[in-house]
Phi, psi and omega in degrees: 000132178273148176244354183298335181300332181299313178290317183300311182299317182291326180284319180303323181291343184268007187306306182297319181295319180294314182296339180279348182288146178241139181230156182286162174071212184261039179263131187208181178243152170225135178266121178251170180305326184243001185196159166257121185249129172268135182209163174237136177220123181189161178139163185253356182275162180271347183261134181272133169233130187242130179243148166240122179296145176270104185304145011277013173295151179229183179307323183298334180289348187263008186302314183294316179295319178303316181297331179282335186255343192297333181282339183251345185223159163268108189265126178237130178232122179234146177261139178285153177303132181096001180222144184060233182244022173266139184224149171287154178242000178249133184290346179264009177297131185230021170064031181275165176300314182299321178295316180297317179300314182295320180294318179291323174299315178300321178297312179300315181295320181296326180263005180055044179273129180224154173048050185269152161278136179232140176229093179248100189282165174054226184296334179294345177303328181290337172295314178297318182297317181292318179297323181299330180272318185274329179225068182298342178292340183274332189239123177270309179217159183238136168253111182265120184238120176056040179238115174267199174292165180302314181295318177294325178295319179293322177295321177300316181300322178294321182292322184274352180273108183300112179055021178072012186289318182294327179277359180270120181308142181071304180302314180298317180295315180294323178298314181292323179295328183269330189231033184298323179293322178294317179296317179298317179299315179296319182298314180297326180295323182267339183274330179270153179299142179301320185274358181226028182297133182232121182294346187298327180296314180292322180298315178296317180299312181298325178295315181290323177297322178295333178278352179110014179297145178270151177214074187271060184297320181298315180294326177293316178298316185282320184273312184286308183269325182274332185248014182231170177215128176260126179263107183261017183291328178271116183288146181280131184283326185293151177289142185232132171258118181262125179238132175231133169273117188290333184268022173280102183291340180289342182248022181300324183265002183281137172277098189290338182283348186297332181295337183296338181297341184274349191243147172280326182217123181211156176231137182249139177229131180257126172266099192293331186251011183248161181256229189284343183238060187301327181291336179263324181291325178226070184296331179295312179296321179298314180298320178296314180295323180297316182291327174293320186295322184269000000 
């Protein structure tokens, strides 16, 4: 039995309400065949770099990193359907990898984005990997952040899922709808370094949740990781920069080198003092590594 329909039905009904929302800066909506996507696009550079926030982070969490990159890049940040203020518009949407890939491809095509640098962290990394193979014209290089192999990613999801409840159809969806703030608070506590915990991530998150942001973690676990399969037999041609935050306690048991099997050419950089969000926790170091990489 699927439980993703619970989130999908509730989100589809919010289309008009979501589109009526106004946000500061260059944040806006675009209607695609299968989703309404909230995104930010701005910057003075000629080269495109595209980010997907690692939920419960949203576009708002990227302000500091954006300010460091805006003079050298055209910075684009988009939220996936079911997270932040992006929503699916089809009632049969089930949060799978293939659906996410198609929606992001549609987004790139709608904005005429080509030869981009992409940084899609954690499970969203597999969207970048799939796009690199199916639409190589869209992706020039990949920054892989906190993404192991597909099998290691699934094992990680089991470890971080408290008693398997979030991964249980229907129960997980109802749990997240009732306790999303509690889950987000717990997630930041275990994902950020113990000695560098910063309340700002949770404060921004709570503000967006209070505004109506979605956090469909259960459906993502069940649909993306539980209902999908990534085929890594075909190696990715594009150059890849692999970044890991060493103080990410959620990945202590993860074999971090396993992701390298998917690439023909890759370079690894360890952020020794950062946790699950190294690009946000140390944006200065990330910007430096990015400029070296390109």
